[in-house]
LUMFINU-905658 format. One line per field, with one value per atom (N, C-alpha, C, O, CB): residue number from 1; x, y, z. Coordinates in Angstrom, 3 decimals, decimal comma. Last residue first. Glycine has a CB too. Example, Ala and Ser with C-alpha at 12.3 -4.5 7.8 and 13.67 -1.06 7.14 Angstrom:
<rs>
num <- 2 | 2 | 2 | 2 | 2 | 1 | 1 | 1 | 1 | 1 $
c1 <- 12,850 | 13,670 | 12,900 | 13,409 | 14,084 | 13,190 | 12,300 | 13,200 | 14,236 | 11,308 $
c2 <- -2,250 | -1,060 | 0,030 | 1,138 | -0,598 | -5,690 | -4,500 | -3,300 | -3,319 | -4,473 $
c3 <- 7,080 | 7,140 | 7,870 | 8,039 | 5,725 | 7,800 | 7,800 | 7,800 | 8,465 | 9,046 $
</rs>
This chain:
<rs>
num <- 71 | 71 | 71 | 71 | 71 | 70 | 70 | 70 | 70 | 70 | 69 | 69 | 69 | 69 | 69 | 68 | 68 | 68 | 68 | 68 | 67 | 67 | 67 | 67 | 67 | 66 | 66 | 66 | 66 | 66 | 65 | 65 | 65 | 65 | 65 | 64 | 64 | 64 | 64 | 64 | 63 | 63 | 63 | 63 | 63 | 62 | 62 | 62 | 62 | 62 | 61 | 61 | 61 | 61 | 61 | 60 | 60 | 60 | 60 | 60 | 59 | 59 | 59 | 59 | 59 | 58 | 58 | 58 | 58 | 58 | 57 | 57 | 57 | 57 | 57 | 56 | 56 | 56 | 56 | 56 | 55 | 55 | 55 | 55 | 55 | 54 | 54 | 54 | 54 | 54 | 53 | 53 | 53 | 53 | 53 | 52 | 52 | 52 | 52 | 52 | 51 | 51 | 51 | 51 | 51 | 50 | 50 | 50 | 50 | 50 | 49 | 49 | 49 | 49 | 49 | 48 | 48 | 48 | 48 | 48 | 47 | 47 | 47 | 47 | 47 | 46 | 46 | 46 | 46 | 46 | 45 | 45 | 45 | 45 | 45 | 44 | 44 | 44 | 44 | 44 | 43 | 43 | 43 | 43 | 43 | 42 | 42 | 42 | 42 | 42 | 41 | 41 | 41 | 41 | 41 | 40 | 40 | 40 | 40 | 40 | 39 | 39 | 39 | 39 | 39 | 38 | 38 | 38 | 38 | 38 | 37 | 37 | 37 | 37 | 37 | 36 | 36 | 36 | 36 | 36 | 35 | 35 | 35 | 35 | 35 | 34 | 34 | 34 | 34 | 34 | 33 | 33 | 33 | 33 | 33 | 32 | 32 | 32 | 32 | 32 | 31 | 31 | 31 | 31 | 31 | 30 | 30 | 30 | 30 | 30 | 29 | 29 | 29 | 29 | 29 | 28 | 28 | 28 | 28 | 28 | 27 | 27 | 27 | 27 | 27 | 26 | 26 | 26 | 26 | 26 | 25 | 25 | 25 | 25 | 25 | 24 | 24 | 24 | 24 | 24 | 23 | 23 | 23 | 23 | 23 | 22 | 22 | 22 | 22 | 22 | 21 | 21 | 21 | 21 | 21 | 20 | 20 | 20 | 20 | 20 | 19 | 19 | 19 | 19 | 19 | 18 | 18 | 18 | 18 | 18 | 17 | 17 | 17 | 17 | 17 | 16 | 16 | 16 | 16 | 16 | 15 | 15 | 15 | 15 | 15 | 14 | 14 | 14 | 14 | 14 | 13 | 13 | 13 | 13 | 13 | 12 | 12 | 12 | 12 | 12 | 11 | 11 | 11 | 11 | 11 | 10 | 10 | 10 | 10 | 10 | 9 | 9 | 9 | 9 | 9 | 8 | 8 | 8 | 8 | 8 | 7 | 7 | 7 | 7 | 7 | 6 | 6 | 6 | 6 | 6 | 5 | 5 | 5 | 5 | 5 | 4 | 4 | 4 | 4 | 4 | 3 | 3 | 3 | 3 | 3 | 2 | 2 | 2 | 2 | 2 | 1 | 1 | 1 | 1 | 1 $
c1 <- 11,261 | 11,838 | 12,161 | 12,649 | 13,061 | 10,485 | 9,595 | 10,273 | 9,767 | 8,016 | 12,368 | 12,332 | 11,648 | 11,904 | 11,686 | 11,634 | 12,995 | 12,845 | 13,218 | 14,292 | 9,126 | 9,480 | 11,117 | 11,328 | 9,460 | 10,081 | 8,775 | 9,010 | 9,095 | 6,980 | 11,856 | 12,194 | 11,304 | 11,710 | 12,109 | 9,752 | 10,960 | 11,440 | 11,332 | 12,069 | 6,337 | 7,695 | 8,658 | 8,191 | 8,188 | 4,196 | 4,158 | 5,188 | 5,166 | 3,502 | 3,463 | 4,405 | 4,084 | 3,848 | 6,524 | 1,688 | 1,969 | 2,435 | 1,863 | 1,216 | 2,709 | 2,056 | 2,555 | 3,635 | 2,270 | 3,630 | 2,211 | 1,994 | 0,937 | 1,532 | 6,486 | 6,178 | 4,442 | 3,922 | 7,017 | 5,416 | 6,429 | 6,212 | 5,831 | 7,844 | 4,717 | 4,526 | 5,346 | 6,123 | 3,822 | 4,307 | 5,352 | 4,807 | 4,400 | 6,595 | 1,948 | 2,599 | 3,858 | 4,364 | 1,538 | 0,522 | 1,360 | 2,241 | 3,109 | 0,680 | -1,522 | -0,641 | 0,696 | 1,661 | -1,395 | -3,295 | -2,295 | -1,466 | -0,677 | -2,661 | -3,110 | -3,160 | -2,481 | -1,301 | -3,068 | -3,152 | -2,469 | -3,251 | -3,897 | -0,626 | -3,214 | -3,621 | -3,345 | -3,272 | -4,627 | -0,865 | -1,520 | -1,828 | -1,276 | -0,252 | 0,459 | -0,984 | -1,699 | -2,843 | -1,449 | 3,076 | 2,868 | 0,948 | 0,261 | 3,866 | 3,506 | 4,670 | 3,886 | 4,002 | 6,080 | 1,668 | 1,911 | 2,795 | 2,715 | 2,557 | -0,502 | 0,846 | 0,966 | 0,220 | 1,436 | -3,513 | -2,622 | -1,106 | -0,765 | -3,275 | -5,058 | -4,419 | -3,407 | -2,681 | -3,479 | -7,507 | -6,537 | -5,945 | -6,337 | -7,428 | -8,324 | -8,173 | -7,254 | -6,440 | -7,583 | -9,687 | -8,572 | -8,754 | -9,320 | -7,354 | -13,305 | -11,988 | -11,098 | -11,450 | -12,249 | -14,101 | -14,135 | -12,789 | -11,609 | -14,076 | -14,120 | -14,675 | -14,490 | -14,647 | -16,229 | -13,632 | -13,245 | -13,294 | -12,411 | -11,914 | -14,022 | -15,050 | -15,060 | -15,960 | -15,373 | -10,831 | -11,884 | -12,890 | -12,708 | -11,947 | -8,119 | -8,853 | -10,296 | -10,968 | -9,083 | -6,528 | -7,291 | -7,702 | -7,577 | -8,362 | -3,577 | -4,602 | -5,020 | -4,389 | -4,050 | -1,168 | -1,797 | -2,908 | -3,531 | -1,615 | -0,807 | -1,122 | -1,450 | -1,921 | -2,301 | 1,719 | 0,397 | 0,283 | 1,224 | -0,186 | 4,350 | 4,035 | 2,512 | 2,219 | 4,671 | 5,082 | 4,601 | 4,137 | 3,228 | 3,443 | 5,684 | 6,942 | 6,284 | 6,954 | 8,690 | 3,229 | 3,843 | 4,938 | 5,129 | 4,439 | 3,243 | 1,903 | 2,664 | 2,668 | 0,143 | 5,167 | 5,150 | 4,112 | 4,174 | 4,515 | 4,562 | 5,709 | 5,860 | 6,340 | 6,769 | 2,327 | 2,024 | 3,285 | 3,141 | 1,701 | 3,351 | 2,362 | 2,333 | 2,310 | 0,904 | 4,901 | 5,664 | 4,671 | 5,042 | 6,118 | 3,380 | 3,996 | 4,894 | 5,759 | 4,766 | 1,755 | 1,130 | 2,172 | 1,986 | -0,013 | 3,903 | 3,092 | 2,475 | 2,557 | 1,842 | 4,302 | 5,625 | 4,703 | 5,047 | 6,935 | 2,191 | 2,792 | 3,661 | 3,550 | 3,376 | 1,910 | 0,641 | 1,234 | 0,927 | -1,237 | 4,150 | 4,147 | 3,158 | 3,480 | 4,009 | 3,539 | 4,505 | 4,439 | 4,906 | 6,206 | 1,282 | 1,027 | 1,996 | 1,724 | 0,966 | 2,432 | 1,459 | 1,061 | 0,530 | -0,157 | 3,814 | 4,527 | 3,232 | 3,435 | 5,090 | 2,009 | 2,697 | 3,313 | 3,304 | 3,567 | 0,713 | 0,222 | 0,817 | 0,328 | -0,194 $
c2 <- 40,250 | 41,617 | 41,918 | 43,009 | 41,794 | 37,517 | 38,562 | 40,049 | 40,909 | 38,756 | 36,357 | 35,992 | 36,968 | 37,215 | 34,740 | 37,560 | 37,927 | 37,524 | 38,404 | 37,077 | 36,554 | 37,997 | 38,006 | 38,749 | 38,812 | 33,810 | 34,276 | 35,765 | 36,264 | 33,998 | 33,837 | 33,169 | 33,608 | 33,771 | 31,639 | 34,631 | 35,499 | 34,794 | 35,731 | 35,458 | 33,715 | 32,892 | 34,169 | 34,743 | 30,959 | 34,361 | 33,506 | 32,804 | 31,687 | 32,919 | 37,939 | 36,842 | 35,670 | 35,976 | 37,555 | 40,688 | 40,064 | 38,482 | 37,760 | 40,366 | 44,243 | 43,097 | 42,038 | 42,217 | 42,769 | 46,654 | 46,544 | 45,300 | 45,216 | 47,588 | 46,090 | 46,889 | 46,764 | 46,782 | 46,141 | 43,143 | 44,221 | 44,776 | 44,059 | 43,587 | 41,349 | 42,087 | 42,918 | 43,496 | 42,526 | 38,087 | 38,723 | 39,918 | 39,539 | 37,891 | 36,162 | 36,683 | 37,585 | 37,821 | 37,527 | 35,817 | 35,031 | 35,305 | 34,567 | 34,104 | 37,580 | 37,599 | 36,607 | 36,625 | 37,365 | 36,656 | 37,980 | 38,380 | 39,273 | 38,838 | 33,332 | 34,334 | 35,847 | 36,061 | 33,892 | 32,716 | 32,266 | 33,457 | 34,370 | 32,283 | 30,895 | 31,594 | 31,512 | 30,374 | 31,616 | 30,872 | 30,298 | 31,680 | 32,773 | 29,079 | 32,342 | 32,472 | 31,937 | 32,301 | 31,735 | 32,882 | 31,356 | 31,487 | 30,662 | 30,176 | 35,683 | 34,893 | 33,457 | 33,029 | 34,445 | 36,769 | 37,298 | 36,390 | 36,448 | 38,650 | 35,185 | 35,244 | 35,957 | 35,551 | 33,795 | 36,561 | 35,759 | 35,894 | 36,833 | 35,895 | 36,187 | 37,117 | 36,191 | 35,291 | 38,457 | 37,037 | 35,962 | 36,853 | 37,938 | 34,458 | 37,820 | 38,355 | 37,411 | 36,973 | 40,081 | 35,775 | 36,499 | 36,801 | 36,022 | 35,782 | 36,050 | 35,460 | 36,155 | 37,204 | 34,787 | 37,014 | 37,397 | 36,603 | 36,612 | 39,129 | 36,918 | 35,720 | 35,633 | 34,643 | 35,682 | 38,172 | 38,397 | 36,978 | 36,123 | 39,052 | 37,339 | 38,130 | 38,619 | 39,287 | 38,994 | 37,859 | 37,515 | 38,197 | 39,343 | 37,911 | 38,343 | 38,944 | 38,266 | 38,122 | 40,613 | 35,069 | 36,424 | 37,297 | 36,745 | 36,253 | 33,809 | 34,142 | 35,519 | 36,551 | 34,230 | 31,789 | 32,977 | 33,374 | 33,343 | 33,505 | 28,808 | 29,203 | 30,568 | 30,660 | 28,331 | 27,507 | 27,851 | 28,853 | 29,510 | 28,580 | 25,923 | 26,884 | 27,081 | 26,112 | 26,947 | 23,694 | 23,753 | 25,144 | 25,534 | 22,804 | 23,476 | 24,046 | 23,898 | 23,993 | 22,809 | 22,940 | 24,122 | 24,606 | 25,797 | 23,927 | 20,133 | 21,114 | 22,761 | 23,545 | 21,074 | 19,073 | 19,112 | 20,272 | 21,069 | 17,443 | 19,368 | 20,013 | 20,383 | 21,333 | 19,156 | 17,614 | 19,086 | 20,103 | 21,296 | 19,235 | 15,028 | 15,971 | 17,250 | 18,150 | 15,473 | 14,764 | 14,843 | 15,582 | 16,405 | 13,172 | 14,732 | 16,101 | 15,889 | 16,756 | 16,727 | 12,317 | 13,792 | 14,758 | 15,773 | 14,159 | 10,612 | 10,735 | 12,163 | 13,003 | 9,525 | 10,726 | 10,948 | 11,213 | 12,153 | 9,308 | 9,433 | 10,665 | 11,276 | 12,470 | 10,653 | 6,797 | 7,941 | 9,411 | 10,418 | 7,729 | 5,853 | 5,765 | 6,754 | 7,614 | 4,524 | 6,075 | 7,084 | 6,657 | 7,647 | 6,912 | 4,255 | 5,743 | 6,769 | 7,885 | 5,887 | 2,017 | 2,433 | 3,922 | 4,721 | 1,220 | 1,772 | 1,728 | 2,484 | 3,525 | -0,029 | 1,352 | 2,305 | 2,695 | 3,877 | 2,019 | -1,152 | -0,084 | 1,401 | 2,363 | -0,321 $
c3 <- -52,567 | -52,699 | -54,071 | -54,365 | -51,877 | -52,220 | -53,110 | -53,214 | -53,935 | -52,374 | -50,874 | -52,227 | -53,285 | -54,463 | -52,258 | -48,282 | -48,747 | -50,305 | -51,080 | -47,882 | -47,592 | -47,762 | -48,551 | -49,510 | -46,057 | -47,540 | -48,654 | -48,800 | -49,921 | -48,011 | -45,483 | -46,847 | -47,895 | -49,046 | -46,795 | -43,469 | -43,510 | -44,825 | -45,616 | -42,083 | -44,048 | -43,390 | -43,904 | -44,887 | -44,211 | -45,075 | -44,291 | -43,801 | -43,283 | -44,638 | -45,302 | -45,959 | -44,457 | -43,288 | -46,296 | -46,762 | -46,073 | -46,144 | -46,961 | -45,554 | -47,594 | -47,963 | -47,027 | -46,465 | -49,415 | -47,052 | -47,112 | -47,647 | -48,272 | -47,872 | -46,872 | -48,122 | -48,088 | -49,204 | -49,680 | -44,661 | -45,286 | -46,758 | -47,683 | -45,310 | -42,198 | -43,042 | -43,637 | -42,877 | -42,753 | -41,571 | -41,548 | -42,458 | -43,557 | -41,973 | -39,204 | -40,488 | -40,243 | -39,146 | -41,310 | -37,030 | -37,601 | -38,884 | -39,352 | -37,770 | -36,778 | -35,856 | -35,978 | -35,215 | -34,742 | -38,985 | -38,837 | -38,163 | -38,470 | -38,711 | -39,637 | -39,142 | -39,230 | -39,510 | -38,373 | -43,360 | -42,273 | -41,215 | -41,729 | -42,497 | -46,224 | -45,805 | -44,320 | -43,855 | -46,278 | -49,446 | -48,049 | -47,008 | -46,885 | -47,188 | -51,358 | -51,552 | -50,340 | -50,067 | -52,822 | -51,891 | -52,096 | -51,990 | -52,593 | -50,545 | -51,608 | -52,351 | -52,993 | -54,141 | -51,091 | -49,918 | -51,253 | -52,159 | -53,386 | -51,121 | -47,894 | -48,277 | -49,707 | -50,598 | -48,276 | -46,556 | -47,630 | -48,176 | -48,896 | -48,724 | -43,290 | -44,419 | -45,371 | -44,947 | -43,651 | -41,055 | -41,792 | -42,970 | -43,400 | -42,449 | -37,687 | -39,416 | -39,578 | -38,765 | -39,941 | -35,403 | -35,978 | -37,372 | -38,139 | -35,824 | -34,021 | -34,877 | -35,405 | -35,945 | -35,918 | -30,902 | -32,266 | -33,055 | -32,704 | -32,329 | -28,320 | -28,844 | -30,513 | -31,228 | -28,397 | -25,648 | -26,816 | -27,732 | -27,674 | -26,672 | -22,904 | -23,858 | -25,003 | -25,512 | -23,492 | -21,920 | -21,401 | -22,472 | -22,882 | -19,908 | -24,575 | -23,301 | -23,046 | -24,067 | -23,511 | -25,278 | -25,595 | -24,711 | -23,617 | -26,189 | -25,290 | -24,324 | -25,005 | -25,231 | -22,665 | -26,617 | -26,425 | -26,271 | -27,332 | -27,023 | -25,011 | -26,323 | -25,738 | -24,604 | -27,211 | -22,819 | -23,127 | -24,549 | -24,995 | -21,785 | -22,488 | -22,927 | -23,001 | -23,703 | -23,953 | -19,646 | -21,071 | -21,632 | -20,899 | -21,204 | -17,148 | -17,918 | -19,754 | -20,782 | -17,474 | -15,761 | -15,416 | -16,492 | -16,737 | -14,059 | -16,380 | -17,004 | -17,026 | -17,975 | -15,626 | -15,107 | -16,875 | -17,274 | -18,209 | -17,675 | -12,618 | -13,131 | -14,731 | -15,349 | -12,746 | -12,483 | -12,196 | -12,616 | -12,883 | -10,543 | -13,449 | -14,251 | -13,680 | -14,520 | -14,294 | -11,070 | -12,399 | -13,628 | -14,466 | -12,863 | -8,738 | -8,985 | -10,083 | -10,207 | -7,739 | -9,506 | -9,678 | -9,531 | -10,203 | -8,608 | -9,576 | -10,921 | -10,870 | -11,767 | -11,082 | -6,929 | -7,798 | -9,296 | -10,013 | -7,805 | -5,712 | -5,609 | -6,548 | -6,825 | -4,632 | -6,671 | -7,336 | -6,935 | -7,574 | -6,448 | -5,780 | -6,920 | -7,223 | -8,043 | -7,350 | -2,783 | -3,251 | -4,951 | -5,514 | -2,395 | -2,956 | -2,579 | -3,020 | -3,464 | -1,135 | -3,457 | -4,762 | -4,160 | -4,932 | -5,081 | -1,207 | -2,374 | -3,438 | -4,063 | -2,743 | 0,807 | 0,956 | -0,444 | -0,789 | 1,983 | -0,072 | 0,098 | 0,037 | -0,556 | 1,022 $
</rs>
């Protein structure tokens, strides 16, 4: 019985530490349930959230590589 309790305790501590070390997704303000604006990459045409895009010269890109290639 004592061994089972120790194993359970170790597992609980492990999961709590793991949960704290995992980065959480960016949270929006409470009550802000509006969808995020999507933009299209000027190079390849993929759609992505504006927060993940790279803006240069008034255009949006999905990666730094595409921004440099479209210069």
